[in-house]
N, C-alpha and C positions, 0 to 999 in steps of 0.2 A: 631442074632437070638434074637426074642421077647420072653420075660419069661411072659407068659399070666398069669400064677398064681399069679405073683406078681402084674399086674395089676388089677387082680381081686380082690386081697386084700387089694389093696390102694381104690379101688373103693367101696368095703364092708365098709371101715374105712371111707369113706365120707360120705356112706348113713347112717352108725350108728351116726355120728357125726350130721347129718340133723335132725335125730329125736329129737334132743334136740332145734331144732328151731320148729318144728312142734308140739311140745307136749304143748307150751304154749297158742296160740291163743285158742283151744276148752277149757282151762283150766282157762281162765280168769274169767268167771261168777263165777266158784265155788272158786277160789282165792280170788276174792271180797267179796264173800258172808263169807267165814271163815276167813279170814285176815283182814276185814274192808278195801280193798285196795281201793283208787279210781279210776277213769278213767285215769286220767293222769298217775300215778304211774304205772297201769297196760300198758299203751303205753309205758314207758321207760323200763318196763320188757321184752317186745317185741323186742323194738328196741336197747336194749343195746349191742349185739353182733355187730350190724351193727355199731353203734357208735365207739364202741371201734377200730373195723376194719379201720374205716375210719381215725381214728387217729394213731394208732398203727401197721398198715398192713405191712408197708415197712420195720419198726425195726423186727417184728416179722418173717418176711421174711427173713431177714438177719440172723437172730439167727437160723432158721432151714439149711440154708446153712453151718452153723459153727457147728452146732450140728451133722449133716448128717440127710438127708430126714427121713428115716426110725426110726431112734432115735424120731426125732422132733413129728413123727406121733404117736409114742408108748407114748411120753410124753404129747400130746394134747388128746389123747384118755383118757389117764390116769386124765388129769385135768377135762375133761368132766364128768367120772366115780364119783370122788370124789366131785366135785361141785354139781353134782346131787343128791349124796346121802346127802350131808350135807344139802342141800334145803329140801329132802323128810323129814329129820327128825328134820326139825325146825318149830317153830310156830311164828318167828321174822319176821316181814316184812324186817328190817334192814340186817338180816341174809339170808334172800331169796336172796336180791338183791345181797350182796357179795358173795353169792355162784352163783349166775348167772354171775357175774362178772368173777369169775375162771373158768366156763363153757366157756365164751365168748372166753376167751385167748385161751382155749383148741380148741375151735370151729376154731378159724383163724389159729392156730397151725397146725392143722390138714388138712384144706381146702388149706392153702398155701404149706405145705411141700408135700402133694400127688403128685402134677405135677411134682416136680423134683424128686421124687421115680420113679415115672411113665417115666420119660425121660430116667432116668438111666437103665431102664428094657426094652426098646424096638429098635427096628431096625428101620432106620428113616423113612423107607418106609411105616410103621406101624402107623405115629404120627398121621396123621388125625383120624383115626379108635380109637385109643387107648384113644385119649383125646375126641372124640365124645361120648365114652362110658363112661369115667369118667365124662362126662357133666350130667350123670343121677343121679349123688350124691344128688344133692339138691331136684329136684323135687321128686324123688323115695321116699328119705328120710320123706321129709314134707307130702307127700301124704300119705306113709304108716303109719304114725302116725295120720294122721287125720282120716283114715279109722279104726284105733284101739283104738284111744279113745273115743268113744261112748261106747265101749264096758268096757274100764277100768273105765271110770268116775264114772258111778253110785254105782259102787261096792267097789272101792278102792281110789274114790276121786284123787285129784290132785297129791298127793304122790304117788300113784298108777303107773301114766305117768311117773313121774320122775325117780321111781326105774325101771321100765320097759326100759328107755331108757339107764339106767345106765347099767343095765345086758346085754344088747343087745352090748353096746359099749365094753365090756369086751372082746367079741369073736375076733374080729379084731386087738385087742391091743395083744392076745395070739398068733394069727396068725404070726404078725407082730415081735414078740419076737422070733419066730421060724424060721422066715424066713432068708435065708443065701444069702448075696448080694455080690457082688466082692466089692474090694476097688476101690472107683473112681479115676478114671486118674487125676482128679484135687484136689486131698487130698492135696497138698503141697501149695495149693493157698487159703486154707481155711484163714490163718490169716490176709486177707485183711479186713482193717478197716470199721467201718458202714459209715463213711464220704467218703472214697474212694469207697464203694460198692454204695453208694448214687448217687454218682457224674457219675459213669460209667453208671447208670441205666437213672438218670435224666437228661444228657445231651444230649440223644439221641431223636430224635424228635418222631421215630416210639414208643417209649414208651408211651409218652403223647397222639400219636393218639389211640393207641390199649386200654388203660386208658379209654380215651375219649368215645370211643366205647361203652366199659363195664358200663360205669357211665349211657351214654343215654340209653342202653337196659335196666339195670337193674332198672332205676327210673320210667320207663314207665311199665314195667312187673310188679314189687312189686306193683305199684299204682292198677293196674289194676285187680290183684288176692289176693291183701290185701282187695279190697271192692267188689270183686264178691258176696260173700255170702250176702253182704248187698242189693248190687243192685238184686240179684236174688229173696230175701225176700219182698224188698220193692215195687221194680218196677214191678216184673213178677209174685208176689204171691205166692212164692214158701214157702213151711215149711221148718223150720229149719234142720230137719236130713236130709232133700232131698237137701237142699242147701248146706250143709257140704259136702255130699257123691258127688254132681254134681262138686263141687269145686276139692275136691280131685282127681276125674276123670280127669278133664280138667288141673291139675296142673302135674298129671301123664303123659299126653300127651306131656308135654313138654320133658320128658325124651325121646319119640320117635323121636321128632326134633333133640334132641342132636344126638344119634345113627345115624339119617339121615345124620346131617353135618358131621360127621365123615366118613360115606360111601361115600359122595359127595367129601370129601376132598382125601379120598384114590384114587379116580377115577380120581382127577386130575383138579376139579374144582377150579378156582382162589378163594382166599381168600375173594377179595373185593365183588365177586359175591356173595358169602354167606353171606356177610353182607348187600350189599344194596337191594338185592332182598327182603329178610324178612323184612326189613324195611318198605318197599311198601305194603308188606302183612298185616304187624301189622297197618298201617294207615287205610287201607281200613276194613279190621276186626273189628277194634276199632270203626268206624263208624256204622257198623250194631249192635255191643256188645250194645253201650249205645242210639242207634235208638229206639225210643218209637213207632216208624210206624211198627217195624216188629214183627212178632210172635215169642214166646219163643223159640221155636223149633231153629228157623233162629238164634236167638241171642245167644242162649247158643251153637249152631253147630259153630257160629264166635269164640266165647271164646275158644272152644276147636282147631280151626283152627290158631287163635291166639298164643296158647300155643306151636302148632307144630313149626309154623313158626318162633317163637322167638328161640326154641329150637338150630336151625342152630346157632345162633350168639354165645353163649358161648362155643360151640362145636369149633367151628372157633377159637374164641378167644385164648381159652386153647391150643389148638392145636401150635398156634404161639407163645407159652412162650418159648419152647426150642430152636425154630429157631431164636427168635429176642433177646434173653437173652445176655448180652453184653460179657458173657463167662459161659460155663457150670457150672461152680461152683456158679454161680449167678442167678439161673433160681430160687430159692426161693425168692431171693430178688427181681428179677422182676415178679414173682408172687404175693408177697407181694404189689408191686406197680401198679400192674393192679387191684389186689383186693380192695386197697382202694378206686379208681375210681367206683367200683361195689358198694362199701359199703357207699360211699357218695351217690349214685344214690337211694341205698335202703333207706336212713335216710330221705332223702329230698324229693323222688319223691311222697310216700303217701301223705306227709303235703302239699305240692304243688296242687296234684289232690283234695285233701278234700278243700282246700281255693278257687279253681276254682270252685268246685260242690255248695259249700257255698254260692256263689256269683252268680252263673249263673243256677244252677241246674245239671242234668246229661248230657244233652245234650252239656253242655260247656268242657265236659270230653274229647270227642276225639280230640278236638283241643290241648290239652295240650299233647296225644299222637303223632300228627302231628308235635309239635315242637321238641319232644325228637327225633321222627325218622327222621326228616330233618338233625338233629345235627349229627346222625348215618350215614345217606347218604352221607353228606357232608365227615365225615371223612373216609369213605369206598373209595371215590374218590380219599382223600390225600394218604389212604394206598395203594390205586392201582399206584399212581405217585412214591412213595417211593419204591415200589416192583420193579418198572421198574428200575428205578436209580441202586437200589441193582443188578438186573441182570445185566444191562449193565455193572456194575463196576467190575462183577466178573471174565470176560475174563482176563481184564487188571490187576487183582490181582492175577492170577494164577499163 
C-alpha cells in the first residue's frame, strides 16, 4: 500500500531544495552591485550545483543508499539550511562561493535520495503517478522563488531570499525527522563498496540510455528557459517584471507536464512513447518560440507548451529509477548516475546555445534544440528495444 504522506514529504523536501536554485538568478544584479561580482563569477554561482552534480552525482548517490534515503534527505536539507544561512550573513565573495558549494552538495543529496525514499513508500502500480508528482519539485520550487523574489529583494535584498529559502527548508526537514519508515529489506546489502556499486550500475546499457535521455532533455530545457527572459525582453519587447512573471508561469507549466506524465504512466503508456512524443513536440514548439515571424502571444504560448511537453520526460525517467536500478538497495546510486547526465546537460546546454546564438542569432537556436531532441528520440527507440528484450526474457527467468 502506498504511503502517500511519505511521498508528499519527499516532494516538499525537493521543492524546498529547488528554492535554493531559483533564488540565485533574480538576485544576481543585487549581488553584483553589493559585492562587486563580475558576470563570469555570477554565472559560476548559478551553475555550481550543476557542475558538482556532474562530477559527484554517482558518489553522492551511493552515499545516500548507505546512509538510508530518509537520513540522507535530512542531511541534505540540513546542508542547504546551513549553507544558505552562512551565505546570508557573509559579505565576502569567497565565503559566498564556499557556502554555495555546501548548498550544492545538500541539493544533490536531497534530489538523489528522494526517489529512493519514494520508491520504498509506494505500491508498484503507483510508481508512475508517484514519480510524476515527484517531478514537480524542480519547476515548482524554482517558479515559487521567482514569484517571491520581486517582493523580497526590494525590502530585504539578496540576504532576505537566502534566509527565506533556509527557513522554508527547515519544515520538510522536521517532517522527515518525525517520519517512521520500515527497515528496508535490503539493509544487509548496504555494505556494497562504491566501486562494486558503480560497476553494477555502469555495466548495464539501460543505465546509459536513461542517463543520455536526461542529458538531452536537460541540455535543451535549461538552454531555452535560461534565456527565455532575455528573449522576451530583447526580441519581444516585454518589460523586466513581466518577463520574470511570464517565465515563472512557463516554468510552472513544466510541473503540469510532470503530473500528466505520471498519469499516462499509470494508464499503461509505454515509456518510450512518453519520451519520443515529447521530443517531437519540443522541436516543433522551439521553432515557434524562436521564430521572428510569429506574434508574441503565439511565441509565448509555444514556450508554455514546450514546458508542458518537456515535463513528460523527467516524470518518465524518474519513474524508471526503481524499475531499472540494479538492486533495490542501489536506487540512490542509479539515481545519482542518471542525475549526472542531467547535470552535464544543465552545465553545457546553455553555453552551447549561447555560442550558437552569438554566431547565428536567435533563429539558429531551434536547430540546437532539434539536435538534442533527435538524440533523445534515438535513445527512446533504444529504450523500446531494451524493454522488449527484458519483457521477452522474463518468462524464461520466471
